[in-house]
C-alpha positions as CSV (number, residue, x, y, z in Angstrom):
1,E,-0.1,0.1,0.0
2,R,2.9,2.3,0.9
3,L,4.5,1.6,-2.7
4,R,1.2,2.5,-4.4
5,K,0.8,5.7,-2.7
6,T,4.4,6.7,-3.3
7,I,4.0,5.9,-7.0
8,A,0.7,7.6,-7.2
9,H,2.6,10.8,-5.4
10,L,5.4,10.6,-7.9
11,K,3.2,10.8,-10.9
12,T,1.9,14.0,-9.9
13,L,5.1,15.8,-10.0
14,K,5.9,17.9,-13.1
15,P,9.7,18.7,-14.5
16,E,9.0,22.4,-13.5
17,Q,9.0,21.4,-10.0
18,F,12.6,20.5,-9.9
19,D,15.5,23.0,-10.1
20,D,19.0,22.8,-11.7
21,G,20.6,21.3,-8.8
22,S,22.0,24.6,-7.4
23,R,19.2,25.1,-4.7
24,M,20.8,24.9,-1.3
25,V,19.6,22.1,1.1
26,T,20.1,22.1,4.7
27,F,20.0,18.7,6.5
28,P,20.8,17.3,9.7
29,T,24.0,15.2,10.6
30,Q,25.2,13.8,13.8
31,G,24.9,16.7,16.2
32,D,25.4,19.3,13.4
33,S,23.8,20.3,10.1
34,K,25.2,20.7,6.8
35,T,24.2,23.0,3.8
36,W,25.0,21.7,0.2
37,P,23.8,22.3,-3.1
38,S,20.9,20.0,-4.0
39,A,22.7,18.2,-6.7
40,R,25.7,17.3,-4.3
41,Y,22.9,16.3,-1.9
42,L,21.0,14.2,-4.2
43,Y,24.0,12.3,-5.6
44,T,26.1,11.9,-2.2
45,R,23.3,11.4,0.2
46,V,19.9,10.6,-1.1
47,L,20.6,8.2,-3.9
48,P,23.1,5.9,-2.2
49,N,20.8,5.8,0.6
50,V,18.0,4.6,-1.5
51,F,20.1,2.1,-3.3
52,F,21.2,0.9,0.1
53,H,17.7,0.2,1.4
54,C,16.8,-1.4,-1.9
55,T,19.5,-3.8,-1.9
56,T,18.9,-4.7,1.8
57,T,15.2,-5.1,1.2
58,Y,16.0,-7.2,-1.8
59,N,18.5,-9.5,0.4
60,I,16.2,-10.0,3.1
61,L,13.5,-11.0,0.9
62,R,15.9,-13.5,-0.7
63,H,17.1,-14.9,2.6
64,N,13.5,-15.4,3.4
65,G,12.8,-17.5,0.5
66,V,11.2,-14.8,-2.1
67,E,12.0,-15.9,-5.5
68,I,13.2,-12.8,-6.7
69,G,16.1,-11.9,-9.2
70,K,18.1,-9.1,-10.7
71,A,15.3,-8.2,-13.1
72,D,12.7,-7.7,-10.3
73,F,15.4,-5.0,-9.0
74,L,16.1,-3.3,-12.2
75,G,12.6,-3.4,-13.7
76,P,11.4,-4.1,-17.2
77,L,13.6,-3.1,-20.1
78,D,10.8,-1.9,-22.4
79,G,9.8,0.8,-20.0
């Protein structure tokens, strides 16, 4: 259900809602905060975190006997 809601929300976004990667983003760190350009934040913090959680979920599912493979992780080639 959470995935369906997330996908539905993502479909409402429009390209003009995204900037060129130069907007500054402030985010908390261990006892401090950092301010970086949004592109740096996206590529060095957000995307690695997303892929970490996707891979960890994939590994837990495989460990528990769910028959999934690389194609399930990567998605369809014709999309």
